[in-house]
LOGU-626870 format. One record per residue (C-alpha): x, y, z; residue number from 0. Coordinates in nm, 4 decimals. Layout:
<rec c1="X" c2="Y" c3="Z" resi="NUM"/>
...
END
This chain:
<rec c1="-0.8146" c2="2.9378" c3="3.3156" resi="0"/>
<rec c1="-0.5384" c2="3.1685" c3="3.3649" resi="1"/>
<rec c1="-0.4456" c2="3.3953" c3="3.0490" resi="2"/>
<rec c1="-0.0841" c2="3.3554" c3="3.1194" resi="3"/>
<rec c1="0.0740" c2="3.1205" c3="2.8391" resi="4"/>
<rec c1="0.1494" c2="2.7673" c3="2.9062" resi="5"/>
<rec c1="0.5479" c2="2.6180" c3="2.9987" resi="6"/>
<rec c1="0.6506" c2="2.3779" c3="2.7339" resi="7"/>
<rec c1="0.6640" c2="2.0325" c3="2.9159" resi="8"/>
<rec c1="0.9781" c2="1.8366" c3="2.8595" resi="9"/>
<rec c1="0.8860" c2="1.5764" c3="2.6072" resi="10"/>
<rec c1="0.6346" c2="1.8196" c3="2.4362" resi="11"/>
<rec c1="0.8905" c2="1.9351" c3="2.1864" resi="12"/>
<rec c1="1.0313" c2="1.6393" c3="2.1100" resi="13"/>
<rec c1="0.6564" c2="1.5073" c3="2.0062" resi="14"/>
<rec c1="0.6167" c2="1.8134" c3="1.8029" resi="15"/>
<rec c1="0.9454" c2="1.7003" c3="1.5915" resi="16"/>
<rec c1="0.8640" c2="1.3017" c3="1.5598" resi="17"/>
<rec c1="0.4581" c2="1.4988" c3="1.4244" resi="18"/>
<rec c1="0.6599" c2="1.7195" c3="1.1672" resi="19"/>
<rec c1="0.8980" c2="1.4126" c3="1.0570" resi="20"/>
<rec c1="0.5972" c2="1.2123" c3="1.0381" resi="21"/>
<rec c1="0.4106" c2="1.4760" c3="0.7860" resi="22"/>
<rec c1="0.7262" c2="1.5349" c3="0.5812" resi="23"/>
<rec c1="0.6965" c2="1.1881" c3="0.5120" resi="24"/>
<rec c1="0.3711" c2="1.1229" c3="0.4592" resi="25"/>
<rec c1="0.3218" c2="1.4623" c3="0.2208" resi="26"/>
<rec c1="0.6478" c2="1.4102" c3="0.0168" resi="27"/>
<rec c1="0.5886" c2="1.4463" c3="-0.3451" resi="28"/>
<rec c1="0.8292" c2="1.0870" c3="-0.3849" resi="29"/>
<rec c1="0.6235" c2="0.9032" c3="-0.1220" resi="30"/>
<rec c1="0.2898" c2="1.0257" c3="-0.3553" resi="31"/>
<rec c1="0.4591" c2="0.9209" c3="-0.6300" resi="32"/>
<rec c1="0.5381" c2="0.5457" c3="-0.4895" resi="33"/>
<rec c1="0.2282" c2="0.5198" c3="-0.3288" resi="34"/>
<rec c1="0.0461" c2="0.5840" c3="-0.6977" resi="35"/>
<rec c1="0.2887" c2="0.3373" c3="-0.8254" resi="36"/>
<rec c1="0.2219" c2="0.0841" c3="-0.5569" resi="37"/>
<rec c1="-0.1326" c2="0.1019" c3="-0.6142" resi="38"/>
<rec c1="-0.0832" c2="0.0140" c3="-1.0434" resi="39"/>
<rec c1="0.1603" c2="-0.2917" c3="-0.9117" resi="40"/>
<rec c1="-0.1014" c2="-0.4274" c3="-0.7016" resi="41"/>
<rec c1="-0.3694" c2="-0.3936" c3="-0.9764" resi="42"/>
<rec c1="-0.1018" c2="-0.5425" c3="-1.2159" resi="43"/>
<rec c1="-0.1070" c2="-0.8695" c3="-0.9620" resi="44"/>
<rec c1="-0.4657" c2="-0.9059" c3="-0.9419" resi="45"/>
<rec c1="-0.4799" c2="-0.9439" c3="-1.3065" resi="46"/>
<rec c1="-0.2269" c2="-1.1491" c3="-1.3261" resi="47"/>
<rec c1="-0.3998" c2="-1.3561" c3="-1.0513" resi="48"/>
<rec c1="-0.7300" c2="-1.3361" c3="-1.2040" resi="49"/>
<rec c1="-0.8045" c2="-1.7101" c3="-1.2534" resi="50"/>
<rec c1="-0.7589" c2="-1.8197" c3="-0.8943" resi="51"/>
<rec c1="-0.9989" c2="-1.4961" c3="-0.8152" resi="52"/>
<rec c1="-1.2758" c2="-1.6306" c3="-1.0380" resi="53"/>
<rec c1="-1.2489" c2="-2.0117" c3="-0.9425" resi="54"/>
<rec c1="-1.2686" c2="-1.8655" c3="-0.6104" resi="55"/>
<rec c1="-1.5660" c2="-1.6933" c3="-0.6341" resi="56"/>
<rec c1="-1.7887" c2="-1.9094" c3="-0.8262" resi="57"/>
<rec c1="-1.6642" c2="-2.1574" c3="-0.5454" resi="58"/>
<rec c1="-1.8041" c2="-1.8943" c3="-0.3008" resi="59"/>
<rec c1="-2.1185" c2="-1.8353" c3="-0.4811" resi="60"/>
<rec c1="-2.2250" c2="-2.2131" c3="-0.5420" resi="61"/>
<rec c1="-2.1101" c2="-2.2693" c3="-0.1247" resi="62"/>
<rec c1="-2.2829" c2="-1.9702" c3="0.0399" resi="63"/>
<rec c1="-2.2023" c2="-1.9833" c3="0.4237" resi="64"/>
<rec c1="-1.9866" c2="-2.2756" c3="0.3869" resi="65"/>
<rec c1="-1.7659" c2="-2.0959" c3="0.1429" resi="66"/>
<rec c1="-1.4590" c2="-2.1093" c3="0.4277" resi="67"/>
<rec c1="-1.4672" c2="-2.4834" c3="0.4545" resi="68"/>
<rec c1="-1.5149" c2="-2.5321" c3="0.0962" resi="69"/>
<rec c1="-1.3421" c2="-2.2923" c3="-0.1112" resi="70"/>
<rec c1="-0.9907" c2="-2.3155" c3="0.1273" resi="71"/>
<rec c1="-0.7763" c2="-2.4698" c3="-0.1441" resi="72"/>
<rec c1="-0.9160" c2="-2.2017" c3="-0.4021" resi="73"/>
<rec c1="-0.8132" c2="-1.9282" c3="-0.1129" resi="74"/>
<rec c1="-0.4524" c2="-2.0821" c3="-0.0680" resi="75"/>
<rec c1="-0.4056" c2="-2.0538" c3="-0.4498" resi="76"/>
<rec c1="-0.5270" c2="-1.6910" c3="-0.4340" resi="77"/>
<rec c1="-0.2861" c2="-1.6286" c3="-0.1478" resi="78"/>
<rec c1="0.0217" c2="-1.8226" c3="-0.2892" resi="79"/>
<rec c1="-0.0549" c2="-1.5617" c3="-0.6050" resi="80"/>
<rec c1="-0.0391" c2="-1.2488" c3="-0.4600" resi="81"/>
<rec c1="0.2145" c2="-1.3626" c3="-0.2862" resi="82"/>
<rec c1="0.4363" c2="-1.4138" c3="-0.5764" resi="83"/>
<rec c1="0.3525" c2="-1.1147" c3="-0.7600" resi="84"/>
<rec c1="0.2778" c2="-0.8308" c3="-0.5037" resi="85"/>
<rec c1="0.5737" c2="-0.9161" c3="-0.2637" resi="86"/>
<rec c1="0.7910" c2="-0.5946" c3="-0.0968" resi="87"/>
<rec c1="1.0742" c2="-0.7421" c3="-0.3091" resi="88"/>
<rec c1="0.8793" c2="-0.7477" c3="-0.6105" resi="89"/>
<rec c1="0.7766" c2="-0.4208" c3="-0.5497" resi="90"/>
<rec c1="1.1002" c2="-0.3057" c3="-0.5324" resi="91"/>
<rec c1="1.2246" c2="-0.4560" c3="-0.8412" resi="92"/>
<rec c1="0.9123" c2="-0.3207" c3="-0.9702" resi="93"/>
<rec c1="1.0143" c2="0.0427" c3="-0.8978" resi="94"/>
<rec c1="1.3919" c2="-0.0249" c3="-0.9606" resi="95"/>
<rec c1="1.2670" c2="-0.1486" c3="-1.3324" resi="96"/>
<rec c1="1.0392" c2="0.1579" c3="-1.3483" resi="97"/>
<rec c1="1.3169" c2="0.4335" c3="-1.1774" resi="98"/>
<rec c1="1.2632" c2="0.6924" c3="-1.4345" resi="99"/>
<rec c1="0.8896" c2="0.6383" c3="-1.4240" resi="100"/>
<rec c1="0.9310" c2="0.7586" c3="-1.0256" resi="101"/>
<rec c1="1.1258" c2="1.0454" c3="-1.1177" resi="102"/>
<rec c1="0.9131" c2="1.1915" c3="-1.3745" resi="103"/>
<rec c1="0.6152" c2="1.1149" c3="-1.1512" resi="104"/>
<rec c1="0.7934" c2="1.3352" c3="-0.8892" resi="105"/>
<rec c1="0.9094" c2="1.6150" c3="-1.1151" resi="106"/>
<rec c1="0.5357" c2="1.6078" c3="-1.2271" resi="107"/>
<rec c1="0.3836" c2="1.6154" c3="-0.8677" resi="108"/>
<rec c1="0.6168" c2="1.9087" c3="-0.8018" resi="109"/>
<rec c1="0.5397" c2="2.1425" c3="-1.0684" resi="110"/>
<rec c1="0.1648" c2="2.0566" c3="-1.0282" resi="111"/>
END
């Protein structure tokens, strides 16, 4: 080990810049507010798909280890419902419809 400072390697500064850019994206208030709204959006989708989820749960309890084979239709209905209500396109529509709420949460996060 030498006491001299290490020389900077050619790709090192570029890696540091990428890391900083990623950190800024992770820590931005807007991303945080969007993340919270995405969770709420997903919870709404789960509520809308409550009946297919209950049907699958009941089938799973009755089928035991054969759940994979006996409950395929119920699982397909859950996937269809979640695809319909939890798609990225629907989330973008949700964000546009709730732009005021997103702005308010972003401001609230900055002041907190």
